[in-house]
Phi, psi and omega in degrees: 000135183264128181242131176257136179283327177238137181288118183267168179246131182236129176267130171259110179287337179223154177298145172242170183299147181306324179299319180290317180295323178295318178297321180291317185292342179292338184228000183213157173276131186252130173250130180253122178285134179288339176205171185251027177291156182300318181296319179296316180297315179301314185296312184284332181290343179301331182267359191260150170263335180216158180226132169250123188226147169238005180242164179292124176279145177301149180298334181259023186302322185279343170283318180288333184230075186292346180274349181293125181246347184211142176226132173245124174278121181281064185155211183246344191287092182289347177287356175286347185238136174287092190294321181296318179295323178297316181297320180299326184260004178073025178277128181273134182241137175226156173225183186234070185296135175081353186290335179243019186300319181295317180298318181291320177299318178295323176301316181298320177296315176304316181299316180299316181292318179298316181292316182294328181261006175054042190298318184298314180294321179297313182296315180297321179293318180294317179295337176280000176097003184260080180303307182295323178295321178294317178297323181296328179296333180294339183293337182258013182268176191226151161281152179257355187302322183267007183271169179248130176257131174247125181248123179257105184097085188263071174272214182298319178295311182299322179297316180293320179295318179299317180296314181300313187284324180284311184279327183274320183251346183077021180286156168279136183237123174256144180228142177226131174195178183297317182254093181292340180285353180256012180287150177291161183298335183284354183236153177256126180286139180204166176284163186298318182301312181295322179298314182294322181287335187255356188261143172272328173236131173246117181251124181262114178233010185281157177285166176270119177225171175303331181280332182260351178300126182056033173302323174264107182228192182304318184289316183284322177298327180295341179282341182289152177292148179295345179262003187270159178240146177250133177235123180242114174238008181276252176236143187300318187284359171294333180253124175286110192300318181296324177295319179291316179303316180297317180295321179290316181297321182271005178057036176279344165231163186289323182171187182205159169227123188237136175245349180226155189222159186299325181243033175066294180264143171271117180280153177306137180088359179302144184302326181298329184292341182263002182267140182274342186255030176222138175253132186238136175227154190270061177053057181229017182303326182264007186262086171241166178302319184293312182291323180295324177296314178297314186288324180299313179294317180296320179295317179298315181296318178297316181298313180296323177298314183292318180291340175275002178088010180267159178281132179291158179292329182236075181287133177259130179264153185297335182271008182287000000 
């Protein structure tokens, strides 16, 4: 049991599961942000000793909130925090790797099925009153069993996705990452070029690093089959958005389903919002009741551990 000598204040930039908030409130004062805008976070963080976030923190957060000593990312995305600034000010950062992997893997399967069966267009056509038109759209849809899935970055999410798709659907699964010898048995290791050229679905689950930033650009997207779909649940900036928009607009790939974006939020009028062959969701692939319950408690425990001066179980280093 973790005991704090002084009651600390923790800012929640986003709601967490009741179980997690209850665990946190037993030893700390909790501030709940009404929204996750940069101005709101800066203002409320001034009173905080710690921050639990699922949203992008402003780059100047530690200047605006000099008392913050600990940040827990309610997920895996360390790019939500300005790590270099945290290191300069001695702010300890932790994340929760693998805690929402099952939820994200299931989202990816949903995305594949929705794209292959053209579900959004079918539903919209049917709701518009065109029964026969909606049925006609089904003639051009696909089974996924004989298709090839390519996973870029086969971590916890990728491993679960590979198992589901290989064992559940009988799909061929290709995997690409730095260490091909660490791939699960359900996937075949290959170089990125071969994966892109051979896959019907390309799922991006890799972290954002200097090496993966804009890994998907004009040249690499051009390697994909014109019938292929791209699914990104990793980090938004792994995909160069303008290159993807151009490929989608010109129908050089069949379509995409995106849960993350290059600049985190999609602003009104963004080009992606006007495209018919892309499905967009607001960074919620890992947000299910089950994963949120696990993550809420884990985030609370990590925060209390850090505010008590202990080392977190999942310490994030500035060079990650």
